N, C-alpha and C positions, 0 to 999 in steps of 0.2 A: 503494499499500499504506500510505500515511500514514494513511488512514482507520482502521487498526486500532491505531494508537498511543493509549493511553489513560493511560500512566503518565508521570512526569516525564521531560523529553527525556534527563535523564542517568541515570535509574533503570536502564536495561537493561544500563548497565556496572557496576552495583554488586554483581557477583558477589563480588567480594573486598572485605573490610572495609578493607583498606589502601588508601592514596592511589595513584593512577596514577603512573606513572613519568613521564608527560609529558601536558600539557594537550591537550585534543582540537584547540584552536585551533593549536597548534605543530605537532601531529601531521599535521593537514591541510596546513599550509604545507610540511612536509618531503615527504609524499607527491606533493602537486601539483608541486612543483619537480622531484623526481626524474623524474616522467613528462614533464615539460616537457623536461628535459635530454635524456631519450632521444630524444624527437621531434626536437631540434635535430640530432641525429646525421644527419639526412637531408641537412643542409646540406654535409655531408661526403661525400655519396652513400653514407652508410650507413643503410639502413632498418631501424630496430630495433623499430618498433611497427607496421609495417604489416600484421600479421597481425590485428589487431584486428578484430571482426566490425562490419559496417555493415549497415543495413537500408534497402532502397529501397521506394518504393511498388509493389506487384505485384498482378497478377491470376493468374499463375502461381507456384504456392508455390516452385517451384525457382529463380525469380529474386529471392525476397524477400531472401536473406542473401547477403554477399559479403565480401572482405576490403578494408580500408581502402586498402590499396595493390595495384596489379596486380603487384608483384613476388612477392607471396605468393599469387597468384590459384590455383595448384595445390592450395592447402590446402583450397579450397571453403568455401562458407558455413556448413556443418555443422562443419567442422574449426575455422574462425575462431571460431565461437560457442562451441565446447568450450575452445579455447585461451584466449578471453577470460575465460570462467567460471573456469578453473584459475588464470590469472594474478590475477584479483580476489579469488578466494579466498585466495590466499597472501598476497597485500599486505594485505588487511583482517584476515586472522587474525592477521598481524603486529602490525597496529595493535591487535587486541584484547589481544595479549600486553602490548603496551606500557601499555594502559589497565587492565591487570590484570583482565580479563573471563574468562568461563569459555571457552576457546578451543574446546573441543568443542561445547558448545551454539551458539556463535557459528556455527562452520562448518556445523552441521547447519541452523541457522535461515537462515543466509545463502544456502545451497544452495536452499532452499525459495523465498525472497524473490526470488532470481535469476531462477528460471526461471517464476515466476508473473509477475514484472514484465516479463521479455523476451518471454514469450508474448504479455501485453496489448499490447506496443509492436508485435509483429508483426501482431497482428490488427488493430490500429489502423491499420496502413499498408497494409491491403488496399484495392485500388483503388477500389471501390464506396464506401468509407469516406473515403479520403484523397485521391484525385484532385481537382484543383481547376480547372486550366485547361482550354480546350477542346482544346488540343493534347494534354494528357494523357489526357482521355476518348477522343480518337480513336486515340491510340496504344495504349491497352488494350482497344479495341474495345467501350467500354460507352457507353450512352446517357444515363446520370445517375450522380450521386455525392452523397454527404452533404456533400462538400467540407469535411470536417473537418481536412484536412492530417493528417500522421502525428502532430500533436499529440492527434489522437482516441485515441492509446494511452493518453494520460493518464487519459482517461474510463474506458477499460476497466479500467486499474488501479485506478482509484477504485472501480469497481463490484466488482471483484474483493475489494478491501479491506473494502468494506461487506459483502459476502456472508460472507467468512470470519469478520469480526468479529460478525456477528448469527447465523449459522447454524452456525458451527464456532468457538464460543469458545475451546475447549481447544486447538485448533490454533493460534489466533490468539495465545494466551498462550505457546505453544511458540516460535512464530517472531519473537515481539516482540524477542528479543535482537539481531536482525539490522536491525531497523526504525529506521535511524539517518538520517533526512534531512538532518538539520543536518550532520553529518560528511561525508556525501556531496556536499552542495552546497558546502560550504567548499573541499574538494579541487577541485570543478569550477571555482569562482571563481578560484583560483589558477592552474589552466590557462589559464582564459580571459583572465586578465591577461597571461600570458606570451605568449598567441597575438596579443593585441591589439598587444603591444610590436614582436613581429616583422612583423606585417603594416604596422604604421605605418612601421617602418624600410624595409621593401621598397617602399612607395608613399608616399615621403616628400611629393611635392608634392601627391598627392590628400589625405593627412592633414592637410597644412598648410591647404589650402583648407576642409576640414571642421572645422579646430578650432575657429574661433569659433561654429559652429552646435552643436558638441557642448558648449561651455562654456555656451551659451545654453540648451541642453536640460537641462543640470544645474541651472541657476538656475531654469528654469521648472518642473521636475519637484520639486525638493526645497524651494524656498523658495516657490513659488506654489500649484501643484496640492496638494502634500502638506498645506499649511496650510488651504485651501479645504475639502478632503475631510475633514480632522480636524474642522474647525469645523462642516461640516454633520452629519457623523456625531455629534458631540456634541450640538449646538443642536437639530437637526431631528429626528434619530431616537432621540436619549436613549441612545447607547452609553457605556458607561463608557470610562476611558482605556485599560483593558487589550484592549478590541475596538477602538477608534477608532484607536489608533495602527498597528497591523499592517494595518487596513483602509486607512488612509491611504497607508501604503507600497506595499501591494500594488496599489492603484488608480493611484497617480500615479508610482510609480517603476519597479520592474522585476518585478512580479508576485509569482511563487511564492517566489523566493529572497529578495526584499526583505521579504515578509509574514513568512518563518520567521526571517530576521536579525532583524528588529524585535522579533518576538516573543520570541526569545531575549534582546535587549538588555534588554527591560523585564521579563523573569522571568515572561511571560505563561503560562497553562496551554497545554499542547500542542495541545489541541482548537482553540484560537483561530486559529493560522496556519493549521492543517489546512483548517478551514471556509473562511477567506479564501482561501487558495489554490484550493479547489474553484470558488470564485466567479470567481476571475481567469481559470482555464482555460476555463470555460464561457463567459464574456464575450469572451475572446480569439477563441475561435471564431466568435461572431457577429461580432466585428470583422472579422476576415479575409474574411467573406462581404460586408460591406457597405462598409467604408472604401475599398478600391482603386477601386470604381466611383465613389465620390465624389470620389476623388483624380482620377480620369480627367475627370470631368465639369467639375470647378472648378479643378484644378491642373495640367492638362496642359501649360499654357505655362510653368509653374514647376517642371520635373521634380524639381530637388534638393529644392525645399521639399516637394514631394509625398513624397519618400522620407524626409525628416527627420521629417514628420508621422506617418507610418506607424510609424517607429521610436520616436517618442515617445508614441504613442497605443496601440499593441498591446504588452501587458505580458510576455508570455512570449517568450523568444528564439526559439524555433522559429516560432511563429505570427508574430512581427514580421517574421523572415527571409522566410517564406512570403508574408506580406502584401506586402512590398517587391517580391518577385519577381513577384507578380500585379500590382501597381501598375506595374511597369516594363512588362510586357507590354501591359497596356491603353493606357498612355500612348504607348509606341511605336507601337503600331497606330493609335491616333488622330491621333498627329502626322504619321505617314506619309500619311494621306488628306488632310492639310492642306499636304502638300509640305515638311514640316519633318523632318529626321533627327537624332536624338540619339544620343549615343555609348552603346551597350550596356554595361550593367554598373555605370553611375555611379548611377542611381537605387537599385538594390539595395545598392551599396556603401555610399550615404548612409545608407540605413536602418540597415545592420549597424554602421556605425561610430557613429551617434547611440545606438543601443541599447546598444553597448559602453560608451560614454561614461558613460551613466546606471548602468549595472551596476557599473562599477568604483569608484564613488563611494559605494556603499551600505554599504562597511565603515566609512567615516569617518562617515557619517550614523547607523549603528547604534551607534558609540560615542558620538555626540553625545546620542543618546536614551537610551542606557545610562547615561550620566554624569548626565543630568538626572533620570532616574528613580530611580537609587541613591543620588543625593546630596540631592534636593530633593522627590521625590513619594513614594517608597517606601523610605525610607532604611533601609539594611541595612549589615551588617558588610562584605558581598561587594560593593564598590563598584568602578565601572569604572575602569580605569586607560588611560592614553593607550598604553601599550604593547601594549594589545589591538588597536589598528589593524593 
């Protein structure tokens, strides 16, 4: 739905002339931490958010939706979806109050955005679009698939946004109040950081063994790949700084979230990270179809290197994890024919760990870029401060 955003990233919250009670950044930290703390209750055998809806790859629509935890299975997929909508509406409406937006307009707009977005996600999870591995094709009884993974839902959401923006402009203007990709992604990043901390604590030996590769991935992505992509974009393609920086972040770091975070840091127009994000999603789909087979061919004797490569190369989180899963299946199959047995789960774990290492550093990198831009390139009174990290 980002394709329909045409105003300033903060314009949709300007219903009130007075300043917000809290900044969007701190609000995302608070909401993210509250959700994370509620999730931690499961450590005390208290499942507080297991009712949240989850979507699986499906061929029979009745199997598409379910609850995140089996504890709430009686709620059913439809009940979980409704409960998730109500919970998000309540939390984000409270956020709208804190930011002094028009709560009624936001609630109505969010309702439309939520159901359009989730419908896109469900359609993108249809087996003929999303099934990837031969085992999945066999399980769903289909002979072919576009092999988009459920990341294909993003493509359907993009198409929905383009159609609404160009065919129904008045409706697009109405729901723009709830099109807040930055706020939503910031909340998700907070939750992701907490998840990584718990995972690392639970698997300390594995986390320690992957620490060096994670640090190496940060150096590669931020100090080598970013600089190379930025230089090529500026010198070979003639992009200005506003386009080159989000493009470099989207391609070399962590895809959609990096492009949006960088765009916000350098005060880029909203259309810039939106278009970069669209390109990243399309190329991520292509990478998922190609890179696992290259890893099987050339890196099957170095399985953890293969997993780390996938995590570093594929830029959207879902596609990277899907690519790691495909790579693991292919390498385990090939190694078995050679009489070599690898521990299941390690390749996928390496992919996920490397991807998260890259993701969590984006906050610091966005601050660095924001500081350079607001102090030396596009000097403004609204300068980046270290507290924003």
